[in-house]
C-alpha atoms as one frame of an Amber mdcrd trajectory, in Angstrom:
protein
 -24.840  80.470 206.581 -23.367  80.332 209.291 -27.501  79.977 208.943 -25.782
  81.295 208.365 -28.829  80.306 207.907 -28.820  84.053 207.450 -31.052  83.296
 204.484 -33.836  82.708 207.001 -33.597  86.348 208.023 -33.786  87.489 204.423
 -36.768  85.254 203.680 -38.573  86.457 206.775 -37.931  90.135 206.139 -39.017
  89.759 202.518 -42.204  87.978 203.558 -42.823  90.472 206.340 -42.770  93.416
 203.972 -44.495  91.873 200.973 -47.978  92.911 202.024 -46.989  96.570 202.321
 -44.587  96.861 199.421 -46.623  96.695 196.251 -44.062  98.827 194.468 -41.316
  96.366 195.327 -43.500  93.508 194.171 -43.341  94.798 190.627 -39.606  94.145
 190.616 -39.791  90.725 192.189 -39.526  87.623 190.031 -42.108  84.864 190.356
 -41.815  81.137 189.787 -43.969  79.080 187.489 -45.564  75.726 188.318 -42.345
  73.889 187.520 -40.307  76.006 189.926 -38.491  77.861 187.158 -38.262  81.632
 187.443 -40.671  83.535 185.254 -40.120  87.262 184.964 -42.876  89.730 184.209
 -42.457  92.438 181.615 -41.960  94.961 184.403 -38.942  93.071 185.703 -37.192
  92.462 182.398 -34.213  94.752 181.837 -34.674  97.334 179.134 -32.573  97.168
 176.021 -30.322  99.957 177.225 -29.899  98.786 180.819 -26.977  96.736 182.052
 -27.925  93.123 182.669 -26.964  91.738 186.097 -24.717  88.731 186.446 -26.654
  85.528 185.724 -28.451  84.352 188.870 -26.885  80.869 188.596 -23.412  82.359
 188.914 -24.507  84.440 191.892 -26.125  81.354 193.419 -22.871  79.430 193.032
 -20.829  82.284 194.477 -23.164  82.544 197.453 -22.824  78.809 198.069 -19.038
  79.138 198.047 -19.054  82.132 200.399 -21.253  80.469 202.982 -19.593  77.076
 202.553 -16.138  78.559 203.185 -17.385  80.485 206.225 -16.739  77.513 208.493
 -13.147  77.280 207.292 -12.711  81.012 207.921 -14.063  80.620 211.452 -11.565
  77.831 212.065  -8.683  79.956 210.824  -9.830  82.976 212.826 -10.215  81.103
 216.105  -6.707  79.739 215.677  -5.322  83.094 216.850  -8.234  85.083 218.254
 -10.841  84.348 220.906 -14.249  83.192 219.588 -15.988  86.364 220.808 -13.350
  88.447 219.037 -13.897  86.518 215.808 -17.637  87.075 216.069 -17.256  90.768
 216.885 -14.976  91.293 213.894 -17.314  89.337 211.667 -20.331  91.410 212.697
 -18.436  94.698 212.413 -17.253  94.014 208.864 -20.666  92.685 207.839 -22.422
  95.726 209.277 -20.030  98.039 207.437 -20.886  96.440 204.084 -24.629  96.754
 204.695 -24.208 100.327 205.947 -22.557 101.266 202.647 -25.356  99.562 200.699
 -28.017 101.367 202.740 -26.279 104.702 202.173 -25.894 104.113 198.436 -29.564
 103.180 198.082 -30.568 106.006 200.430 -32.795 103.755 202.468 -34.208 104.859
 205.797 -33.443 102.974 208.986 -36.344 101.393 210.884 -38.363 103.664 213.146
 -40.147 103.040 216.393 -38.976 101.747 219.760 -41.032  98.573 219.362 -39.317
  97.671 216.087 -35.858  98.280 217.507 -36.686  96.234 220.605 -37.741  93.258
 218.506 -34.681  93.650 216.278 -32.501  93.557 219.380 -33.891  90.146 220.287
 -33.558  88.988 216.663 -29.944  90.199 216.608 -29.191  87.969 219.576 -30.974
  84.879 218.230 -29.952  85.157 214.572 -26.501  86.698 214.791 -24.705  87.244
 218.089 -25.601  83.920 219.705 -25.248  81.436 216.807 -22.137  83.127 215.402
 -20.485  82.936 218.820 -21.583  79.347 219.412 -20.146  78.207 216.084 -16.884
  80.003 216.861 -16.610  78.292 220.242 -17.630  74.942 218.751 -14.833  75.054
 216.189 -12.247  75.261 218.938 -12.776  71.527 219.430 -14.610  70.162 216.378
 -13.612  70.234 212.687 -15.142  72.800 210.375 -16.661  69.959 208.355 -18.775
  68.852 211.316 -19.786  72.452 212.056 -20.985  72.866 208.471 -23.089  69.722
 208.685 -24.565  70.779 212.035 -25.563  74.046 210.381 -27.609  72.045 207.862
 -29.882  70.802 210.658 -31.513  74.248 210.974 -34.439  73.337 208.666 -35.064
  70.253 210.809 -35.199  72.296 214.012 -37.308  74.865 212.210 -39.909  72.335
 211.127 -40.147  70.848 214.621 -40.471  74.265 216.277 -42.931  75.692 213.758
 -45.407  72.932 214.544 -45.501  74.186 218.131 -45.088  77.924 217.615 -46.912
  78.547 214.335 -50.477  77.272 214.362 -50.833  77.675 210.589 -47.847  75.429
 209.884 -49.291  71.942 210.175 -47.058  68.912 209.620 -47.696  66.414 206.846
 -46.574  62.815 206.702 -43.846  63.726 204.245 -42.502  66.500 206.466 -42.606
  64.333 209.586 -40.757  61.620 207.651 -38.197  64.231 206.609 -37.711  65.247
 210.229 -37.071  61.666 211.289 -34.774  61.045 208.321 -32.811  64.202 209.022
 -32.081  63.346 212.619 -31.152  59.814 211.549 -28.569  61.513 209.353 -27.290
  63.479 212.339 -26.804  60.244 214.277 -24.966  58.812 211.272 -22.616  61.782
 211.084 -21.907  61.534 214.804 -21.309  57.768 214.673 -23.989  56.849 217.212
 -23.400  53.096 216.750 -19.842  53.604 218.016 -20.993  55.424 221.129 -19.892
  58.791 219.638 -16.277  57.790 220.245 -13.656  60.363 219.304 -16.291  63.085
 219.207 -16.097  66.222 221.304 -19.565  66.294 222.840 -19.354  69.892 224.055
 -18.272  71.333 220.711 -20.878  69.324 218.814 -23.605  70.384 221.240 -22.623
  74.045 220.785 -22.813  73.712 216.977 -26.228  72.038 217.154 -27.424  74.701
 219.589 -26.254  77.360 217.134 -28.278  75.747 214.352 -31.294  75.645 216.681
 -30.977  79.351 217.417 -31.652  80.307 213.785 -35.214  78.923 213.507 -36.047
  80.274 216.970 -35.046  83.717 215.722 -36.923  83.227 212.463 -40.123  82.291
 214.295 -39.673  85.254 216.634 -39.352  87.645 213.698 -42.352  86.122 211.979
 -44.503  86.543 215.071 -43.380  90.067 215.953 -42.350  91.974 212.815 -44.352
  90.369 210.002 -46.104  93.152 208.103 -44.079  95.890 209.777 -43.375  97.448
 206.395 -39.660  97.986 206.894 -37.123  97.591 204.113 -35.444  94.153 204.237
 -32.033  95.754 203.710 -32.421  98.441 206.381 -34.030  96.012 208.846 -31.199
  93.501 208.476 -28.589  96.247 208.577 -30.067  97.514 211.829 -30.165  93.966
 213.166 -26.477  93.389 212.409 -25.614  96.751 213.972 -27.420  95.749 217.171
 -25.651  92.379 217.204 -22.329  94.205 216.837 -23.183  96.363 219.850 -24.073
  93.257 221.843 -20.712  91.652 221.089 -18.901  94.926 221.721 -20.274  94.828
 225.270 -19.701  91.108 225.887 -16.280  90.617 224.299 -14.211  92.785 226.717
 -15.831  90.999 229.668 -14.650  87.551 228.587 -11.501  88.193 226.576  -8.315
  90.223 226.837  -7.190  92.591 224.116  -4.790  90.801 221.731  -1.126  91.634
 222.125  -0.374  90.549 218.560  -2.397  90.530 215.369  -1.527  87.621 213.045
  -2.373  88.694 209.506  -3.887  85.519 208.049  -6.471  84.968 210.817  -7.295
  88.686 210.720  -7.898  88.487 206.978 -10.056  85.406 207.551 -12.225  87.378
 209.998 -12.482  90.292 207.575 -13.521  87.957 204.753 -15.971  86.176 207.050
 -17.688  89.472 207.838 -17.415  91.423 204.593 -18.055  88.472 202.270 -19.714
  85.749 204.332 -22.123  88.112 206.085 -22.385  91.499 204.350 -21.938  90.703
 200.660 -23.684  87.347 201.021 -26.848  89.057 202.258 -26.791  91.515 199.360
 -26.476  88.633 196.902 -29.282  86.823 198.675 -31.561  89.854 198.341 -31.037
  89.807 194.593 -31.672  86.086 194.311 -34.899  86.262 196.312 -36.118  89.142
 194.139 -35.184  87.449 190.866 -35.957  83.753 191.331 -38.044  83.717 194.503
 -37.323  82.456 198.027 -37.939  78.777 197.219 -35.109  78.608 194.698 -32.869
  81.003 196.612 -33.030  78.987 199.830 -31.715  75.908 197.990 -28.258  77.322
 198.675 -28.655  75.843 202.165 -28.141  72.355 200.772 -24.806  73.173 199.122
 -23.223  74.706 202.223 -22.240  71.466 204.047 -20.869  69.977 200.831 -18.579
  72.943 200.262 -17.704  73.204 203.955 -16.659  69.545 203.994 -14.612  69.819
 200.798 -12.872  72.980 202.051 -12.098  71.506 205.465 -10.622  68.331 204.030
  -8.704  69.925 201.155  -7.369  73.071 202.831  -7.258  72.250 206.539  -6.405
  68.567 206.254  -9.372  67.506 208.377 -10.053  63.771 208.455 -13.127  62.339
 206.797 -14.744  58.973 207.486 -17.461  57.374 205.394 -20.160  58.253 207.924
 -19.663  62.005 207.500 -20.621  62.377 203.807 -23.236  59.630 204.028 -24.824
  61.204 207.087 -24.675  64.642 205.474 -26.601  63.380 202.440 -29.252  61.900
 204.747 -29.474  65.172 206.703 -29.933  67.184 203.515 -32.537  64.767 202.176
 -34.479  65.027 205.400 -34.169  68.813 205.436 -35.470  68.970 201.868 -38.508
  66.865 202.778 -39.349  69.129 205.714 -39.690  72.002 203.250 -42.279  70.222
 201.100 -45.644  71.978 201.172 -49.014  70.653 200.049 -50.090  72.152 196.744
 -53.257  74.182 196.865
């Protein structure tokens, strides 16, 4: 989510460490030719071990968490400044990952170069997009923010063609890119001249969704093969993003004189559940069913975000919003199609 596509970070870190983590590979599930997960004997739980919750239930829970994140942002920004919402979100998310790192006794990344690159990644994948979405939802509904978030794969495909020489476009992927942006125009009501639409808020949400693939490409080009643990690397990244917001927030906001409980709880849930716990669930899904299946959660986020915004916040919904969202998701799915070897 909110790129969230935070899943992009998980996928990248997992890919980046796969070449140096043969031990971890023995616990990672693979997928067969049909896309179904196939687990090796080494990954099957022993008769005496406790079986984890079925991956489909965890997948559904992750979809709900990230889908509701846009509603939580809306509730939080109703009483707190966007930078304050983002700072709280990052702080709670970092705390959850810090506990997980301590429990698993994992070592934090080492080396000034690694921390320097993680600082840039923290800005592009966390501090910047989280803040942009928070500011966007001051003037646009959470439903629109959730749909804008779904454009990240479209931006990613377009950028990867330029930045990643090994990622060549195919006709299907180019068609998906065109279809996806046609869906964006449908959501925004382009034929009506974008009437009734807050251009600034929408632009901020789209810019937030663009920031995710930029960060993903940056990580892929700088930290691929670094050998760091995905959990510790992401925990360090969130910690750095928290520091960035801790510096910025006092410069642009004033300390709250009152602390409404419901918005504060929304921020806590956004950080602890929508950022911290969500990443832990995502780690498990990637390990068990592979990144291809795990990243499918991206396509459920705007559906849940729209349903939550309409049902719980009373946001209006015209026919162009769900229709455009379906077109966006179809286009995004096509951009992920790879030629079979």
